[in-house]
C-alpha positions as CSV (number, residue, x, y, z in Angstrom):
1,M,114.1,64.8,55.8
2,T,112.2,67.9,56.8
3,G,115.1,70.2,56.0
4,T,115.5,68.6,52.6
5,F,111.9,69.2,51.7
6,I,112.2,72.8,52.8
7,N,115.3,73.1,50.6
8,V,113.6,71.6,47.6
9,A,110.6,74.0,48.1
10,A,112.9,77.0,48.4
11,I,114.6,76.2,45.1
12,L,111.3,75.6,43.3
13,I,109.8,78.8,44.7
14,G,112.9,80.8,43.9
15,G,113.2,79.3,40.4
16,T,109.5,80.1,39.7
17,I,110.0,83.7,40.8
18,G,113.1,83.9,38.6
19,L,111.3,82.6,35.6
20,I,108.3,84.9,36.0
21,F,110.2,88.1,36.6
22,G,113.4,87.2,34.9
23,S,112.4,88.7,31.5
24,R,111.9,92.1,33.2
25,I,115.5,92.2,34.5
26,P,118.0,93.7,32.0
27,E,120.5,91.2,30.7
28,R,123.5,93.2,32.0
29,F,122.0,93.1,35.5
30,K,121.6,89.3,35.4
31,N,125.1,88.8,34.1
32,T,126.5,90.9,36.9
33,V,124.5,89.0,39.5
34,I,125.8,85.7,38.2
35,A,129.4,87.1,38.2
36,G,128.8,88.2,41.8
37,M,127.6,84.8,42.7
38,G,130.7,83.3,41.1
39,L,133.0,85.6,43.1
40,F,131.2,84.8,46.3
41,T,131.3,81.0,45.5
42,A,135.0,81.2,44.9
43,A,135.6,83.0,48.1
44,M,133.5,80.6,50.1
45,G,135.3,77.7,48.5
46,L,138.7,79.2,49.5
47,Q,137.4,79.7,53.0
48,M,136.4,76.0,53.2
49,F,139.7,74.9,51.8
50,L,141.6,76.8,54.4
51,K,140.0,74.7,57.1
52,S,142.1,71.7,56.0
53,G,144.5,70.4,58.5
54,N,146.6,68.7,55.8
55,Q,146.4,70.2,52.3
56,L,148.1,67.1,50.8
57,I,145.1,65.0,51.8
58,V,142.9,67.4,49.8
59,L,145.3,67.2,46.8
60,G,145.3,63.4,47.0
61,A,141.5,63.3,47.2
62,I,141.1,65.6,44.3
63,I,143.5,63.6,42.1
64,I,142.0,60.2,43.0
65,G,138.5,61.6,42.9
66,A,139.0,63.1,39.5
67,M,140.3,59.8,38.1
68,L,137.3,57.9,39.6
69,G,134.9,60.5,38.3
70,E,136.4,60.3,34.8
71,W,136.2,56.5,34.9
72,I,132.6,56.6,36.1
73,G,131.7,59.5,33.8
74,I,129.8,61.5,36.3
75,E,129.9,64.7,34.2
76,D,128.6,62.9,31.2
77,W,125.9,61.3,33.3
78,L,124.8,64.7,34.6
79,Q,124.8,66.2,31.1
80,A,122.8,63.3,29.8
81,L,120.3,63.6,32.6
82,G,120.0,67.3,31.9
83,Q,119.5,66.7,28.2
84,T,116.8,64.1,28.8
85,L,114.9,66.5,31.1
86,E,115.5,69.3,28.5
87,K,113.9,67.3,25.7
88,R,110.9,66.5,28.0
89,F,110.2,69.8,29.6
90,S,112.1,72.6,27.7
91,S,111.2,74.4,24.5
92,D,114.6,76.0,24.0
93,T,115.9,75.8,20.4
94,E,119.5,75.4,21.7
95,T,120.2,71.8,22.8
96,G,123.1,69.7,23.8
97,A,125.7,69.8,26.6
98,G,126.2,73.6,26.1
99,S,122.5,74.5,26.2
100,K,121.1,77.0,28.8
101,F,118.9,74.3,30.3
102,V,121.7,71.8,30.9
103,R,124.0,74.6,32.2
104,G,121.4,75.7,34.6
105,F,120.7,72.2,35.8
106,M,124.4,71.4,36.3
107,V,125.4,74.7,37.9
108,S,122.6,74.6,40.4
109,S,122.9,70.9,41.1
110,L,126.6,71.2,41.9
111,L,126.4,74.4,43.8
112,F,123.4,73.4,45.9
113,C,124.9,70.0,46.8
114,I,128.5,70.9,47.5
115,G,129.4,72.5,50.8
116,P,129.5,71.9,54.6
117,M,125.9,73.0,55.1
118,A,124.5,70.4,52.7
119,I,126.5,67.6,54.5
120,L,126.4,68.8,58.1
121,G,122.8,70.0,57.8
122,S,121.6,66.7,56.4
123,I,123.4,64.8,59.1
124,Q,122.0,67.0,61.8
125,D,118.5,66.7,60.4
126,G,118.7,63.0,60.2
127,L,120.1,62.5,63.7
128,T,118.1,64.9,65.8
129,G,115.4,66.3,63.5
130,D,117.0,69.8,63.9
131,Y,116.8,71.3,60.4
132,K,117.9,74.9,61.3
133,L,121.2,74.6,59.4
134,L,119.3,73.4,56.3
135,A,116.8,76.2,56.7
136,V,119.6,78.7,56.5
137,K,120.9,76.8,53.4
138,S,117.4,76.8,51.9
139,T,117.2,80.6,52.2
140,L,120.5,81.0,50.4
141,D,119.6,78.5,47.8
142,G,116.2,80.2,47.3
143,F,117.8,83.6,46.5
144,A,120.4,81.9,44.3
145,S,117.8,80.1,42.3
146,I,116.0,83.3,41.6
147,A,119.2,84.7,40.0
148,F,120.1,81.5,38.2
149,A,116.6,80.8,36.9
150,S,116.2,84.4,35.6
151,T,119.4,83.8,33.5
152,L,119.6,80.1,33.0
153,G,116.0,79.1,32.8
154,I,113.9,76.1,34.0
155,G,116.9,73.8,34.3
156,V,117.7,75.3,37.6
157,M,114.4,74.0,39.1
158,F,115.2,70.4,38.2
159,S,118.2,70.5,40.4
160,S,115.7,70.0,43.2
161,L,115.6,66.4,42.2
162,I,119.3,66.0,42.9
163,I,118.9,67.8,46.2
164,L,116.1,65.4,47.2
165,V,118.2,62.4,46.5
166,Y,121.5,63.7,47.8
167,Q,120.5,65.4,51.0
168,G,117.7,63.0,51.6
169,G,120.0,60.1,51.3
170,I,122.5,61.6,53.7
171,S,119.8,62.3,56.2
172,L,118.5,58.7,56.0
173,L,122.1,57.3,56.5
174,A,122.9,59.9,59.2
175,N,123.2,57.4,62.0
176,Q,125.7,55.3,60.1
177,L,127.7,58.3,58.9
178,N,127.8,59.7,62.4
179,A,129.4,56.5,63.7
180,I,132.0,56.6,60.9
181,V,132.9,60.2,60.1
182,T,135.2,61.9,62.6
183,D,136.0,65.6,63.0
184,P,139.3,65.3,61.0
185,M,137.4,63.5,58.3
186,M,134.8,66.1,58.1
187,A,137.4,68.9,58.0
188,E,139.2,67.4,55.0
189,M,135.8,66.6,53.3
190,T,134.8,70.2,53.8
191,A,138.2,71.5,52.4
192,T,137.9,69.2,49.4
193,G,134.4,70.5,48.8
194,G,135.8,74.0,48.9
195,V,138.2,73.2,46.0
196,I,135.3,71.8,44.0
197,L,133.2,74.9,44.7
198,M,136.0,77.0,43.3
199,G,135.9,74.8,40.2
200,V,132.1,75.5,39.9
201,A,132.8,79.3,40.2
202,F,135.6,79.3,37.6
203,N,133.9,77.0,35.1
204,N,130.1,77.5,35.4
205,L,129.7,81.0,36.9
206,L,132.7,83.1,35.9
207,E,133.3,81.0,32.8
208,L,137.1,81.4,33.1
209,K,138.1,77.9,32.2
210,K,136.4,74.7,31.0
211,I,136.5,72.2,33.9
212,R,134.6,68.9,34.2
213,V,133.7,69.7,37.7
214,G,131.2,66.9,38.2
215,N,133.9,64.3,37.8
216,F,135.6,65.7,41.0
217,L,132.6,64.7,43.2
218,P,134.1,61.3,44.3
219,A,136.8,63.3,46.0
220,L,134.3,64.1,48.7
221,A,134.3,60.4,49.7
222,V,138.0,59.9,49.0
223,A,139.1,62.6,51.5
224,P,137.7,61.0,54.7
225,L,138.9,57.6,53.4
226,I,142.5,59.0,53.2
227,V,142.2,60.4,56.7
228,W,141.1,57.0,57.9
229,V,144.0,55.2,56.2
230,L,146.5,57.6,57.6
231,S,145.0,57.2,61.1
232,L,145.7,53.5,60.9
233,F,149.4,54.1,60.2
234,G,149.4,56.8,62.8
235,N,148.4,54.3,65.5
């Protein structure tokens, strides 16, 4: 859990810096930084996807995961949570699913949770207490939160709650996960996460197309499950 606490602290510190000094940064600079983060996120997602050993597994995971996500209503739940926090802590005049607070909360929550470092780092931290990988992730998230908070506001800082639950939960369940998740499962999970990361880039950062990215999150669990099922038939 040490690495998770470091990650939460990095986001809070970075978000605070972004809020304090954000008004001094010209709007065009902030927009360009967000666009740069979007391009980097898309490139990182593509790199993750290319690690797949079977792209059809990723496709199946995305389709099944999207259907599960729509059925559960993950995107709506995230928006509702963001709106609840907004009413409690934000003074912005713009409200609703499209508000700056909710956008900042959802963008940072998705971006900071998805990726191999979040999963592998949490497992490593839980199993051995080695949080070096999460420390690297914390540094990246800290700088990202500065850019996000300066543009999207205080909603970015509340993503630390999702990080605490998500990464902390994985760390606590690391022993069980280590016994279940094989290398091929992790490879397809990582590749699936890459596709979702590209969705985050296109929808939330570059704003190229409206995508309910949160509803794809179940695909991260579906991918290793498909690998497991296929391994049964392979034997």
